[in-house]
N, C-alpha and C positions, 0 to 999 in steps of 0.2 A: 334531411331532418328525421330524427327518430320518432317513434310513436309516442303519443302522450295520452295516458289513460289513468284513471283513478283505480288504484288497487286496494284501497281500504277506506272506509268511512266509519265514524263513530259519533254517538250522541251521548250526552250525560243528562239524565233526567233528574229533576229536583222535586221533592214531595213536601208539601205543607198542608195541614188540615185546619189549623187555627191561626187567625190573625193575632197580632200582639195583644189586642184587647180581649182575646178569647172567643171572638166571633168565628164560627165555622165558615170556611170559604168554599167547601164542597162537601158532599155527603160523607159523614164519618164512617169508618169501618164498623161492621156490625158489633164487634166485641166491645166497643166503647158505648154501646147503649145500656150497659149494665152499670148502675150507680156504684155498687161496691167495688168494681174493678177500677173505675176512675178515681174513687176516693182512696183506694189503696195506693195508687200511683202518687196522688197528691200528698198523702201522709208520708210516703217514703221520701219525697223531695223536701218536705218541711223538716222531717227528722234529720235528713242529711245536712241541711243548712244549719239547724240548731247544733248538731254535733260539731260541724266545722267552726262555728263561732266560738264554742267553748274550747275547742282544741287550740285555736289561735290565742285565746286568753291564757291558756295554760302555758303556751310557749312564751308569751310576753312576760310571764311571771317566773320564768326559769324552771317550770315543772314539766316541760316537754321539749323534745328536740325540734329541729326544723320541720314544719308542717306545710303541706300543699292543700290549700282550700279549693273547693269546687264551686265557690260562689258564682252563680249565674250559669252554671253548666250542669245543674242537677238532673235535667231531663235526659242528658246523654247517658249518664251512668244508670239511672233508674230505669230508663226505657230499655236499654240493652239487657239489663239484669232481668227485667220482667219478660223479655223475649226468649230467654234461655230456658232450657229444661234442666231439672236437677242433675241429670247425668252428663250434661255438657261440662266443659272445663273453661273457666275464665282465666285469661292470662293478662292481668292488668298492668297498666303503667302506674303512676303514682297519684292519680286524681280520680280514682274510680270507687271511692268509698260508698257511694250510693248503690252501685251494683253489688259490692261486697256485702253491705248490710242487708240488701234484699235477699242475697243468697245464703245468709246465715252466719257470716262472720260477725263477731260481736264488737260493740264499741270498745270494750275493754281490751280486746285483742289488738284493735287498731291503735289505741293509745299506747299499749305496751310496745308495739313496733316502732312508733314515732318517738317513743321514749328510750329507744336503744336496746330493747329487750327482745331477743329473737323468739321468745315464747309467743310473741304476738303474731308470728307467722305459722304457728302450729294450730291451725284452725280446728275448733271443735265441730264446726258445721261442715262446710264443703271441703272434705279432706283432700281432694285432688286438685282443687283450684290452686293456682300458683300464687306465690307471695308477691308483694308490691315490688315493682322493678323501677328503681331510680335511674339506672343507666338508660339513656335514650335509644329506643329502637332495638336493642340487642335481644329483647325477649320475643321479637317476632319470629326469630328462627326457632325458639323453643316451641312456639305455637305450631309452627309447621311440623316439627318433630312429633308433637303430641297428635296432630291430625294424621300423620303418617302411621303412627302406632294404631290409631282407631281403624284406619283403612286396612292395615295388615291383619288385624284381629277380626275384621268383619263386624265391628261394633258400630251401631247407628248413633254415634256421638259426634259432637262438633266442638272444635276449639275456637273460642272467641277471644281475639286479641285486640287490645285497645292501645292506640298510640296517639301522640299529639301531632299537630301539623308539622312541627319541626322535624319529627322523626321520619316523615316521608321523604326528606332530602338525604337520608342516610342509606348507605349501601346495605346495611343489615335488613332493612325493611324490604327493599326491592328484591334482594336475594331470596328472602323467605317467600315473598309473593311469587317470584318467578318459579321457584321450586314447587309451590303449592299449585300453580297453574299447570305446570307440566304433568304433575302427578294427579291432578284433579282431586286435591285433598279436601276433606271436610273442615274447612277453616274459613272464618269470617273475620276480616280486618276492619275494625271500626276506627275511623280517624276522628278524634275529638279536635275539630278545627276551631280553636278558640282565638285565632288571629295573631297570637303572639308566641314565639318560641323564646321564652324568657324575655329578653329585651329586643328581640329581632322581629319586626312585623312580617306578616306572611308575604307581602309583596316583595320583600328584600330577600327572603330565603328560597323563593321559587318563582319562576315566571309562568308556571302553569295556571290556566284560567280557573280550573278547579283541581282539587286534590284527588277527586274520584277518578279523573282521567288517567292518573298514574297507573291505574290497574290495566289500562289498555295494552301497554307495552308487554305486559306479562300474559296477555291473552285471557284476562280475567274480567268479568263484568264489574262495572263500578257505577255507583249512583250517589246522589246527594240528598240529604234530608235537612229540614230546618231543625237544628239541634236544640232549639228552645221550645219545640213542640213535642211533648212527650208522646203524644198519640202517633205522630209521624215516625219518631224514632222506634218505638216499640213495634209498629206495624212493619216497617221496612226491614228492620234487623231480623224480626221473626221470619219473614219471607225468605231472607237470605239464608238463615240458619236451616230452615226446612228444606230448601233446595240443596244445600250442602249435605244434609243428612240423607237425602234421597239419592246421592251420588252424582249430583250435577256440578260439583266442584266448588271452589272458593268464590268469594265476592269481597268487594271493598265498599263500605258505606262511609261516606264523608258526612259527618254531622256538623253543620255550620252553627257555631255558637259564639260566645264572647266571654273572656276572662274578666270578671268585674273587679277582681282584686289583684294583689301582687302574685307573682309566679309562685313563690313560697314565702314563708315568714322571714327568709334571709334576703328578700328582694324589696326594693322600693320602686314601684312602677311609676311613681310621680316624676321620677328622674328622666323618663323617656317617653311618657305617654301623656298627652294633654287631657286635663280633667274634663273638658267639655265633651271629648269623645266618649269617656266612660259614662257621663251623665246621659248622653243620648242613648246609649246602649241599655241603660236601666229600663227603658220603655219596652224593651223586647224580652225581658227576663222570663223564665219559664214558670215560676211558681205562681205569680199573679195571673199569668195567662190561663193556666188550668183552673185556678180558683174562680176566675171570672166565668168560665164555662159552667162550672158546677153551680155557682150562684144563679146564673141565667136559667139553668134547668130546674131550679128550686131544690137542688140536692145538697145545698150547703148554706149555713147561716152563721150568725154571730156566736151562738152557743157552741156550734160545732168547732169553730175556729178557736174559741177560748179553751175548749176541752182539749183540742189537739195540741195547742201551745203548752198547756200544763202537762200533758202526758209526755211530750217530747223532752221538756225540761227535766221532768222526773227521771226519765230513762237515761238521759245524758248524765245527770248528777249521780245516779247510782253507778254508772260505768266509771265515772271519774273517781268516785270514792273507792271502788274496787281496784282501780289502777294505782291510786296513790297509796293504798294499803297492801299492795303486792310486794312481798319482801324482795329486795334486790338480789340478783345473782352475783356470785363472786366475779372478779375481773377476769379470771381464767375462762369464764363461760364464752368469751369471744371466740375461742377455738373449738367450741363443742358442736357447732353447726356447719362446719366447713367440709369435713370428710367423714365417711363411715369409720375410717381408720386413719389417724393423722400421719402424714409423711414424717420422716425422721426430722427434717428441718423444723417443721412446725411443732412437733412433739418436744423438741429441744427448747424452743421459744416458750412453750407452755410451762415447761418445768422451771425455766429461768424466771418467768413471771410469778409462778407459784412460790418460789423461794424468796423472791423480792417482797411479795406481799407478807409472807411469814416473818421476814426480818422487820418489816415496818410495824406489823402488829406487835411483835415482841418488844420493839423499841418503845411503842406507845404504852404498853403495859408497864415497862420499866419506868417510864416517866411519871406514872401515877403511883409508883410504889413508895 
């Protein structure tokens, strides 16, 4: 009989500071003793939720393309956005508007993007943050490349990449993580574990007990946080970012949350998800959780809430008005953001489209003569 010995062990730790009703379950981090800091996080989550609701309404009335709401997941995006430094680079998936808004992307830019206008990805604020990535998981390799560039240049910056739970079952994500682990790259992978990869429940798309443990095979530390607790998200992501910045290598943070709405506006979650499951999960959502803490501390009241609601609605309506009054680009603009210099094949297609548009316009003018 050969020898039998344990050659490796690992543990996954999970962090939560607030119960679903907002009650602290352990001493909170020192930074959360500041009222303004917590109120800023709360404002950002409410602002994101208000923006999402209006964007869905625009899509339902034919004024916006497909949109991915972050209802119930606001603490993940806002928490990680607040954990980053301005010089870091965000590499988002398609549900991180809370982080993007925190970092200076405007609501109008986001609406332009979802309205099919590539100018929405030309951020006036965080110039080096990456645009929204609708393909699942492929942007993880981009984040590893960014982190490698930071390392080669000796820049104390970190690439923060966000993926969904379904993306962790894709080779792109593991390959990026494996490369980041080998090179000890300054990269943090945040997994927005909302329990559903479109219509596929997490238990069907992976047998792993946690998604954080998928980091272990790459030699990367992984941990879990309550993704509905913005204090936990900001604290743990900030720690991982600073470790990466100091040269300690990458990390994976699994933020456990729940998608309270459809995957996108092109989805109908009621076809595959029982309503009672969603109802139960509303009791854990992040906005009420933080508001309850603020109220309990005497830091928030009815007048504050009414003022915030009015401010958020005014900001969103101003952005919607700017979006709806932005002159549309010509059809040929679809070619203008693909390459610095169009390859011959695409240049030919652009010319063909331009000629077709000209013929159509000429025909229309003739018809009115």
